[in-house]
N, C-alpha and C positions, 0 to 999 in steps of 0.2 A: 484401982479398983477395977477388975474384971467383972464385966456385963455379965449376964448369969442367961440373957439368952444366944447367946454364942457358941454356949455349947448345947444347946435345944436340938433335938435331932432333924426340926424342919431346920435350921442354919447348914448343919451338917452337910455333903458332899454324899451321897451315895453313891457308891462303885458298882458296876454291872454284876458283879459276881453274887452279887446275894440277888440280886432282881432277875438272874436267869436260873436261880434254882429255887424262887420262890413261882416266875412264871413255869419251870419245869414239873414242880411239884402240882400246881392246879391243871398245869395238860393234862401229868399222871392219872390225877385223881378225877379226871372227867370222861376221862378215857375207861380205869376200872367199872368206873360206873355204870358207862354204860354198855360195858364189855362183857360183866356179871348176867347179862337179859340175853340166853340164848337166841340165836335170830330164828321167826320158825321158819319148817320148811314144806309146812303148808297151809294156805291160805283158803278157808271156809264162810259161803256166804250161800246161804241155807241150803238146796243140795246140790250148790259149782262148789267142786273143790280143783284146788290150782294146786299142784305139785310144782314146786318149785327144783327138785333134785334132778327130777324124771321129767318134767319141762312137763308133764303132760294134764289135762284138763280136761274131768268129767264133769255129767250133769244128770243128775237121776242117775248115778252106775253108767253111764253112757259115755264113750271116752269118744271127744270131739277133733278133729283135728286142724288142727290153726299153723298158721303162718307162723314165723319167728316174729314178728309186729306183731300179730292179733293176739298170740301168746302175752309177751313185754304188755299188750295196754291191758286185758285183760288182768293182768299180776300187777300193775298200776290202778286200776277201777277196785279189787280187790283190796291194797292195802291201803287203798282210801273209802273204803264204803261207807255209804251215808251221805259224803261229800261232794259236792260237786265240785268237781274238777274242771279249767280252764284250758282252749285250743290248745292255751300258749303253754301251760303247761302240762298237757301231753306228748307237742312239741319236743320239750325239756326231754324229756324223759324217756317217749319212746326213739328219736331221732337223735338228741343232744344237741336240738337247736335251739340258741337264743335268739332267736326272730322271728317276726311271720313271714313264710315267703310268703305270703299272699296268693296262697293254693287249695287249694280244698281236700288237697291230702287227708287233712285227720277227718274229714266227712266220709271220703272213701272208705276209711279204714275202720271210723265203727260205724258204717253200715254190715261189714261183714261178720263181724262178732254173732250180733243178736239174732244173724239168722241161721247162723248154726248152735249157739247157745239157747233161744229159746223157739228152738226148727220144733220140738214134739214137746213142748208142753205148753198150759195156759196161764203160767205166771211168764211176763216178762220184765229181765231182771236191769239193764240196762234202757236209761231214761237221757231224754234230752231235757236240760233245765235252759228254758226258754231265755234267753242274755246273758248266760252265763258259760254255759259248758253238758257238762253228759255226768255221770250219776249210776252208780251199781248199788242196786239196793236190792235186797230177798224176796221181797213182796211189793 
């Protein structure tokens, strides 16, 4: 008599081909689900507008002259509006560094945009969150 468990799917070896097709199907489904949402070309926080196509930043209709890294920092903060981001996260996004170089490069970089962004406005947008990092808020 043949035992019934010998023919159960758990006991049978699985060939790699069905696994590959299932894995591809899952990856394709995940890609299709994320690619159906259009990527924004403008990030707006209050009266601050970051145009990702022209790489132009305006606040209250006034164009701000920013350097490449300053633009990248503002873009990153605008994508994470209202959420504090740490120095390490900024280093990973703006410089593509995966370690803390133990320098004050982030502090120096973060000090520049507020002087330009908040120059002619009574409302400060870039705030320091003590012990955590920095946050961009509309109010």
